[in-house]
C-alpha positions in Angstrom: 0.0 0.0 0.0 1.4 3.4 -1.0 0.8 6.4 1.3 0.9 10.0 0.2 0.7 12.5 3.1 0.0 16.2 2.9 2.5 17.2 5.5 6.0 16.0 6.0 7.0 14.6 9.4 7.7 11.5 11.4 4.1 10.6 12.1 2.0 10.5 9.0 -1.2 10.3 11.0 -0.8 13.8 12.5 -1.9 15.3 9.2 -5.4 16.1 8.0 -5.2 14.3 4.6 -4.1 10.9 3.4 -4.0 9.6 -0.1 -3.0 6.0 -0.9 -3.2 3.2 -3.4 -4.9 0.0 -2.3 -4.8 -3.4 -3.9 -7.8 -5.4 -2.4 -7.5 -9.1 -2.4 -9.8 -11.0 -4.8 -12.8 -12.8 -3.4 -15.8 -12.2 -1.2 -15.6 -10.8 2.2 -18.1 -10.3 5.1 -19.8 -7.0 5.5 -18.1 -5.4 8.5 -19.7 -2.2 9.5 -16.6 -0.2 8.7 -16.6 3.6 9.3 -14.1 6.3 10.1 -14.1 10.0 10.9 -12.5 11.1 7.5 -14.5 12.2 4.5 -13.6 9.7 1.8 -13.4 9.9 -2.0 -12.1 6.8 -3.9 -11.4 6.2 -7.6 -11.1 2.7 -9.1 -8.2 2.7 -11.5 -9.0 -0.9 -12.4 -11.0 -3.9 -11.4 -14.6 -4.7 -10.5 -16.6 -5.9 -7.5 -19.1 -4.8 -4.9 -19.2 -1.9 -2.5 -21.8 -2.2 0.3 -23.2 0.5 2.6 -25.8 0.2 5.3 -28.6 0.5 2.8 -27.4 -0.6 -0.6 -24.9 -2.7 -2.5 -23.2 -1.0 -5.5 -21.4 -2.9 -8.3 -18.3 -1.1 -9.4 -15.9 -1.2 -12.3 -12.8 0.6 -13.6 -13.3 4.4 -13.6 -16.1 4.5 -11.0 -15.8 7.0 -8.1 -17.2 6.6 -4.6 -17.9 9.3 -2.0 -18.6 8.6 1.7 -19.3 11.2 4.3 -17.6 11.1 7.7 -18.6 8.0 9.7 -20.8 6.6 6.9 -20.7 2.8 7.0 -19.2 1.2 3.9 -17.2 -1.9 3.0 -15.9 -3.6 -0.2 -17.6 -7.0 0.0 -16.4 -8.5 -3.3 -13.4 -8.2 -5.6 -13.8 -10.0 -9.0 -10.4 -9.3 -10.6 -7.1 -7.5 -9.8 -8.2 -4.1 -8.6 -6.4 -0.8 -7.8 -8.3 1.8 -5.7 -6.9 5.3 -5.2 -8.4 6.5 -1.9 -8.4 10.0 -0.4 -9.2 10.6 3.3 -9.4 14.1 4.7 -10.6 15.8 7.8 -13.1 18.7 7.3 -10.9 21.1 9.3 -8.4 21.1 6.4 -10.8 23.6 4.9 -11.0 25.7 8.0 -10.7 29.5 7.3 -10.1 28.6 3.6 -13.6 28.0 2.2 -16.4 30.2 3.7 -19.1 28.7 1.5 -18.5 25.1 2.7 -18.0 26.1 6.3 -21.3 27.9 6.2 -23.0 24.6 5.7 -22.1 23.7 9.3 -20.3 20.5 10.4 -23.4 18.4 9.4 -22.3 18.9 5.7 -19.4 16.5 6.2 -21.3 14.0 8.3 -24.6 13.7 6.5 -25.8 13.9 2.8 -29.0 14.1 1.0 -30.9 10.8 1.3 -31.1 10.6 -2.5 -27.4 11.0 -3.0 -25.8 8.0 -4.7 -22.3 7.1 -3.3 -21.3 5.8 -6.7 -20.4 8.2 -9.5 -20.2 5.9 -12.6 -17.4 6.2 -15.1 -19.9 7.1 -17.7 -21.2 10.2 -15.8 -20.5 13.5 -17.4 -18.6 15.0 -14.4 -16.7 11.8 -13.5 -13.6 12.6 -15.7 -13.4 16.1 -14.1 -13.4 14.6 -10.6 -10.8 12.1 -11.7 -8.6 14.8 -13.0 -8.9 16.8 -9.7 -8.0 13.7 -7.7 -4.9 13.0 -9.8 -3.9 16.7 -9.4 -4.0 16.2 -5.6 -2.0 13.0 -5.9 0.7 14.8 -8.0 0.9 17.7 -5.6 1.4 15.3 -2.7 4.1 13.5 -4.5 6.0 16.5 -5.9 5.5 18.9 -2.9 6.2 22.0 -4.8 5.9 25.4 -3.1 2.3 26.1 -1.8 1.2 22.6 -2.8 -1.1 22.6 0.3 -3.0 25.5 -1.1 -3.5 23.8 -4.5 -4.8 20.7 -2.7 -7.3 22.7 -0.8 -8.4 24.4 -4.0 -8.9 21.0 -5.8 -10.8 19.6 -2.8 -13.1 22.6 -2.8 -13.8 22.1 -6.5 -14.7 18.5 -5.9 -17.1 19.3 -3.1 -18.8 22.1 -5.0 -19.3 19.7 -7.9 -20.9 17.2 -5.5 -23.3 20.0 -4.4 -24.1 21.4 -7.9 -24.2 18.2 -10.0 -25.1 15.5 -7.5 -27.2 17.3 -4.9 -25.0 16.0 -2.1 -26.7 18.2 0.4 -30.4 18.5 0.7 -30.4 22.3 1.4 -28.1 25.1 2.2 -28.6 25.9 5.8 -27.4 29.1 7.3 -24.5 28.9 9.7 -25.6 29.3 13.4 -24.0 29.6 16.8 -24.7 25.9 17.3 -22.6 25.1 14.2 -19.8 27.3 15.5 -19.8 25.5 18.9 -19.6 22.2 17.2 -16.8 23.3 14.8 -14.8 24.6 17.7 -15.3 21.4 19.7 -14.5 19.1 16.8 -11.4 21.2 16.0 -10.2 20.8 19.6 -10.8 17.1 19.5 -9.0 16.5 16.2 -6.0 18.4 17.5 -5.8 16.7 21.0 -7.4 13.2 20.7 -4.0 11.5 20.7 -3.4 12.6 24.3 -5.4 12.9 27.4 -8.6 14.9 26.7 -11.3 16.1 29.1 -14.8 17.2 28.5 -14.2 20.4 30.4 -11.4 21.4 28.1 -13.4 20.7 25.0 -16.3 22.7 26.3 -14.0 25.6 27.2 -12.6 25.5 23.6 -16.2 25.7 22.3 -17.2 28.4 24.8 -20.2 26.5 26.3 -20.8 24.4 29.3 -19.8 20.7 29.4 -23.4 19.5 29.9 -24.8 21.6 27.0 -21.9 20.5 24.8 -22.6 16.8 25.5 -26.3 17.2 24.7 -25.7 19.3 21.6 -23.0 17.0 20.2 -25.1 13.9 20.6 -28.1 15.6 19.0 -26.3 17.0 16.0 -23.7 14.3 15.4 -25.7 11.2 16.4 -23.0 10.0 18.8 -21.5 11.0 22.1 -18.3 13.0 22.3 -16.4 10.0 23.7 -17.6 7.7 20.9 -16.3 10.3 18.4 -12.9 10.5 20.3 -12.7 6.7 20.3 -13.3 6.6 16.5 -10.6 9.2 15.9 -8.1 7.2 17.9 -9.0 3.9 16.3 -8.7 5.3 12.8 -5.2 6.6 13.6 -4.5 3.1 14.8 -5.5 1.6 11.5 -2.8 3.6 9.8 -0.1 3.0 12.4 -0.6 -0.8 12.6 0.0 -1.1 8.8 2.4 1.7 8.1 4.6 1.4 11.2 5.4 -2.3 11.7 8.3 -1.5 14.1 5.8 -0.1 16.6 4.5 -2.6 19.1 0.7 -2.8 19.7 1.3 -1.1 23.1 3.2 1.7 21.3 0.3 2.1 18.9 -2.2 2.2 21.7 -0.2 4.9 23.5 0.3 7.0 20.4 -3.5 6.9 19.7 -4.5 8.0 23.2 -5.3 4.7 24.9 -3.9 4.1 28.4 -3.3 0.4 28.0 -3.6 -2.5 25.5 -6.6 -4.0 27.2 -8.7 -0.9 26.5 -7.3 -0.6 23.0 -7.9 -4.2 22.1 -11.5 -4.1 23.5 -12.4 -0.9 21.5 -10.7 -2.1 18.3 -12.5 -5.5 18.4 -15.8 -3.8 19.1 -15.5 -1.4 16.1 -13.8 -3.7 13.6 -14.6 -7.3 14.8 -10.9 -8.2 14.7 -8.1 -7.6 17.2 -5.2 -5.2 16.4 -2.7 -8.1 16.2 -5.0 -10.0 13.8 -5.4 -6.9 11.7 -1.7 -6.2 11.5 -0.9 -9.8 10.5 -3.6 -10.0 7.9 -3.2 -8.9 4.3 -6.4 -6.8 4.2 -6.6 -3.2 5.2 -9.6 -1.4 6.7 -8.7 1.8 5.0 -11.6 1.6 2.5 
């Protein structure tokens, strides 16, 4: 698996965007309710098979593009032939202070889409080639790292998201930003910056400028999960990268770097979310990054 990271550094998972090539193993696989806190856009360079969500199974072939909002359940459940998937994961905060139009949609924009939105954008669709081109531009910028490449990547991401709104009706409406949205944006930004270490509700609430009890209720109502479920998801998704990309790290090291106090808690959470232990995942050939 190739990894392309937006920021240089020793820990690839501290960044807000990852792009990588995946080579899924042929055959059928069980539908594990896989989800993560990144917004995901994937492009199949080759191959065919099935992609399954909570509500639908899509058949895919070379050239198809898939879009999944943050925490949307999805899993490749069948690979019919040799397949290459170019996958892009990014955190919404990469657009912070850079795209007022998208930020005005509120955090819900990245966590929920129009019920009629189709995750699959077929290769035959008019706008598919344009999105492909934008994704490849992002890949080239990540690989070449020319001056101001981060700005180019943000611009390309913005183009893709605007296309999803204009051409595919990704969002049902264009809500006006509210104080509630701002509270959540500030809370999410704090969590995404601090989840790898000790983190306390009072600190998150202080960053959001509201009381802890109000934040807990607001977060659960708007995001459909508790703050601590969200923190755990962030930590586990970091672990998915480290377990595959940093084989020299022990499972205990991975647990510590992801914010877990011990391996028992880490193993229990990992098994609960992914139906497999961290050691089994590391030894296996498959990745959970799609």
